[in-house]
Structures are given as structure tokens and as C-alpha cells.
C-alpha positions, 0 to 999 in steps of 0.5 A, a space after each residue: 568390255 572390249 566392245 564398250 571401249 571400241 565404241 568409246 574410241 569410235 565415238 571420240 574419233 567421230 567427235 574429233 572429225 566433226 569438230 574439224 569439219 566446222 572451219 572458221 573463216 575469219 575476215 575483216 571489213 571496215 565501214 565508214 560510219 557517220 558517228 559524231 561523238 564518243 557516245 556513238 563509238 561506244 554504242 557501235 563497239 558495245 552492240 555490234 559485238 553481239 551480232 552473230 559471227 562478229 568477233 571483234 569491233 574497233 571504231 575510230 572516231 576521228 576517221 569515223 571508221 569501224 573495223 570489224 573481225 567476223 566469221 564469214 561462215 556465219 555472216 557477211 558485210 551486208 548483214 553487219 551494215 544493216 546491224 549498224 544502220 539498225 543503230 541509226 547510222 549509215 555504213 559504207 563499206 571502205 575498200 582496202 588495198 591488198 599488199 602484194 
């Protein structure tokens, strides 16, 4: 019985260590997108959120900007831009100035 309890404790410890090893690195990128109507905005917000690693999508129609929070361990700005382009839009990364 002691062996079984010891094995369960060891397995639980390994599970915790494995879970902690998988770090999530959330980053934000902003694209200038040639959307021109409310339907374009809705399409981008609806479809891009299903891309692997994308956590949040916010489109601003009047500024033609799409800001995306993503897991950098699963995707990158180039892949996200290609996904936007597959929807029929152009996507150019907007450089954001760091405060410092």
C-alpha cells in the first residue's frame, strides 16, 4: 500500500513539474488592415480568434487597426498576418513605441 501511495505522489509531482514547464508567453501585435465596413471588422474579430495561439482580437474600424494578443510559443505576427490576408485583407505590422 505504501508503494502505491508513493507512486501516486511521485506521479502527481511529475504532472505539476510538466505543467509548470509549459510557459505561456503572451505578446501583443497591432496591424494596419484595409477593412472598410462593420462587416469587415466583424469578420476579422470572428475568424482570427480561431487561429492557433490567438487569445484576443480587437479591431478599430475608424483607425483601421487590429490589435491581437497571442501566445508567442504557438504563433507569431507573420502567421497572424497571413491569416488576415487569407480573409482578403492586407495586414501591415504597426510599430508601437515602448515607454521607458
